[in-house]
C-alpha positions in Angstrom: 140.2 190.6 -93.9 136.6 191.5 -93.6 136.5 189.9 -90.1 139.2 192.4 -89.1 137.0 195.4 -90.1 133.8 193.8 -88.9 135.1 193.1 -85.4 136.4 196.7 -85.0 133.2 198.3 -86.4 131.0 196.2 -84.1 133.1 197.0 -81.1 134.2 193.3 -80.7 137.9 194.0 -80.7 139.5 194.7 -77.3 139.8 198.4 -76.8 143.4 198.3 -75.8 144.4 196.4 -78.9 142.4 198.7 -81.1 143.8 201.9 -79.6 147.4 201.0 -78.9 148.3 198.4 -81.7 145.9 199.1 -84.5 145.7 202.9 -84.3 148.8 204.2 -82.6 151.3 201.7 -83.9 150.1 200.3 -87.2 148.1 203.2 -88.6 150.8 205.7 -87.5 153.5 203.7 -89.4 151.2 203.6 -92.4 150.7 207.3 -92.3 154.4 208.0 -92.0 155.2 205.6 -94.8 152.5 207.3 -97.0 154.0 210.7 -96.2 157.5 209.6 -97.0 156.4 208.0 -100.3 154.6 211.3 -101.2 157.8 213.2 -100.5 159.7 210.9 -102.8 157.1 211.3 -105.5 157.2 215.1 -105.1 161.0 214.9 -105.5 160.6 212.9 -108.7 158.4 215.8 -110.0 155.3 213.6 -110.4 151.9 215.3 -110.7 150.7 217.1 -107.5 147.4 215.2 -107.6 149.3 211.9 -107.3 151.5 213.2 -104.5 148.4 214.4 -102.6 146.5 211.2 -103.2 149.4 209.1 -101.8 149.8 211.4 -98.9 146.1 211.3 -97.9 145.5 207.7 -98.8 145.5 206.5 -95.1 143.0 209.1 -94.0 139.9 207.0 -94.6 141.5 204.1 -92.6 142.4 206.5 -89.8 138.9 207.8 -89.7 137.6 204.3 -89.6 139.9 203.4 -86.7 138.9 206.6 -84.8 135.2 205.8 -85.1 135.9 202.2 -84.1 137.7 203.4 -81.0 134.8 205.7 -80.1 132.2 202.9 -80.7 134.1 200.4 -78.6 134.9 202.9 -75.9 131.2 203.9 -75.6 130.4 200.2 -74.9 133.2 199.9 -72.3 132.6 203.1 -70.4 134.9 204.6 -67.7 137.7 207.1 -67.5 140.1 205.0 -69.5 137.7 204.7 -72.4 137.0 208.5 -72.3 140.8 209.1 -72.4 141.1 206.8 -75.4 138.3 208.6 -77.2 140.1 211.9 -76.6 143.4 210.4 -77.6 142.0 209.0 -80.8 140.5 212.3 -81.8 143.8 214.2 -81.2 145.6 211.4 -83.1 143.3 211.8 -86.1 143.8 215.5 -86.2 147.6 215.0 -85.9 147.7 212.4 -88.7 145.5 214.5 -91.0 147.5 217.6 -90.6 151.0 216.0 -90.8 
């Protein structure tokens, strides 16, 4: 598990895999699941602090992935890398707001 995070932090994971699979697919699914669970907890009238904690739980992981995309894209260079940097920033904003 630490190899997963280490490879992404060091920019050793392929940029395409990091952006498309890790961030857009897996992290988006985690964010949606977290939001759905938070809505269920809210419906069960559980404390608001718990609902918010569950809803915002994936934010640190999302920030990590966004920074990892930026670090890896800076090493790669080029237009594609710049577009992925922009896409990751917009994705982070969207997942934090939703």
